[in-house]
LUMMAR-90007 format. One record per residue (C-alpha): residue in three letters; x, y, z. Coordinates in pm, 1 decimal. Example, Ala and Ser with C-alpha at 12.3 -4.5 7.8 and 13.67 -1.06 7.14 Angstrom:
BEGIN
SITE|type|east|north|up
SITE|ALA|1230.0|-450.0|780.0
SITE|SER|1367.0|-106.0|714.0
END
This chain:
BEGIN
SITE|type|east|north|up
SITE|ILE|3001.6|-5791.2|857.7
SITE|LYS|3298.2|-5611.6|1004.6
SITE|ARG|3618.8|-5726.7|830.0
SITE|ILE|3634.9|-5736.5|452.1
SITE|LEU|3916.5|-5871.8|235.8
SITE|VAL|3926.5|-5693.0|-99.8
SITE|VAL|4127.5|-5857.0|-377.4
SITE|ASP|4213.0|-5681.0|-702.4
SITE|ASP|4528.3|-5641.9|-909.1
SITE|GLU|4457.7|-5272.0|-970.0
SITE|VAL|4578.4|-5046.1|-688.7
SITE|THR|4337.9|-4766.9|-785.3
SITE|ILE|4036.6|-4996.0|-746.1
SITE|LEU|4165.5|-5121.1|-410.4
SITE|ASP|4214.9|-4765.4|-286.5
SITE|VAL|3865.2|-4652.7|-390.5
SITE|LEU|3693.8|-4957.7|-240.8
SITE|LYS|3894.1|-4938.1|80.5
SITE|GLU|3817.3|-4568.6|128.6
SITE|HIS|3446.1|-4618.5|65.2
SITE|LEU|3408.8|-4929.7|281.0
SITE|ASN|3611.6|-4771.3|563.3
SITE|SER|3379.5|-4468.8|553.0
SITE|CYS|3088.7|-4711.2|598.7
SITE|GLY|3249.6|-4846.7|915.7
SITE|TYR|3411.0|-5163.4|785.1
SITE|GLN|3765.3|-5278.9|852.4
SITE|VAL|3921.8|-5342.6|513.6
SITE|VAL|4231.8|-5540.8|422.2
SITE|THR|4344.7|-5531.7|60.3
SITE|CYS|4571.6|-5750.2|-147.4
SITE|LEU|4684.3|-5757.1|-508.4
SITE|SER|4646.8|-6125.6|-596.6
SITE|GLY|4455.5|-6443.0|-534.2
SITE|ASP|4769.6|-6601.2|-393.1
SITE|GLN|4810.0|-6320.5|-138.4
SITE|ALA|4442.5|-6356.0|-50.1
SITE|GLN|4482.2|-6727.5|21.9
SITE|ALA|4770.6|-6655.9|258.8
SITE|LEU|4572.1|-6384.9|438.6
SITE|LEU|4268.3|-6610.0|472.0
SITE|LYS|4481.2|-6873.6|644.4
SITE|ALA|4629.5|-6617.4|884.4
SITE|GLU|4336.0|-6386.9|962.4
SITE|ALA|3958.6|-6397.5|1004.4
SITE|PHE|3730.4|-6214.0|761.6
SITE|ASP|3354.1|-6173.3|735.9
SITE|LEU|3344.9|-6121.0|358.7
SITE|VAL|3573.0|-6146.9|56.8
SITE|LEU|3525.9|-5908.7|-234.8
SITE|THR|3731.7|-6015.8|-537.4
SITE|ASP|3784.8|-5912.0|-895.5
SITE|VAL|3741.9|-6181.4|-1161.8
SITE|LYS|4030.4|-6097.5|-1391.7
SITE|MET|4366.9|-6109.8|-1219.5
SITE|ASN|4705.9|-6248.3|-1312.2
SITE|GLY|4784.3|-6584.5|-1155.7
SITE|LEU|4496.0|-6716.2|-947.6
SITE|ASN|4185.8|-6542.5|-1084.6
SITE|GLY|3877.0|-6446.9|-887.7
SITE|LEU|3672.0|-6751.7|-983.4
SITE|GLU|3953.8|-6987.5|-888.2
SITE|LEU|3993.4|-6799.1|-560.3
SITE|CYS|3619.9|-6828.9|-501.6
SITE|ASP|3634.3|-7205.6|-556.6
SITE|ARG|3918.2|-7237.6|-306.0
SITE|ILE|3738.3|-7025.7|-49.3
SITE|VAL|3422.3|-7235.7|-85.5
SITE|SER|3630.5|-7551.5|-33.1
SITE|ASN|3829.7|-7423.8|265.1
SITE|PHE|3596.1|-7168.6|424.3
SITE|PRO|3245.4|-7281.4|325.2
SITE|HIS|3064.7|-7026.8|544.1
SITE|LEU|3263.7|-6725.2|424.1
SITE|PRO|3062.1|-6512.8|178.5
SITE|VAL|3235.1|-6411.0|-144.7
SITE|LEU|3129.1|-6136.3|-384.8
SITE|VAL|3287.3|-6147.1|-728.6
SITE|MET|3328.6|-5821.0|-923.0
SITE|THR|3367.9|-5793.9|-1294.7
END
């Protein structure tokens, strides 16, 4: 796994996860909503999606369902 998309509506969480995952050698892209994540997934390739459950708009479980439908081989980890 090289490129990770991290989705959370809390900037502090995104910053901490990005810093840690970058220090482990991963390329990390962050976004603040499920809707932004969907757009990024259509435009770029990722090896893993890490998403929060509770977000305004499209929540993490709904995002997970859409990823499974559109990118069935893309692993998704859901945080709570």
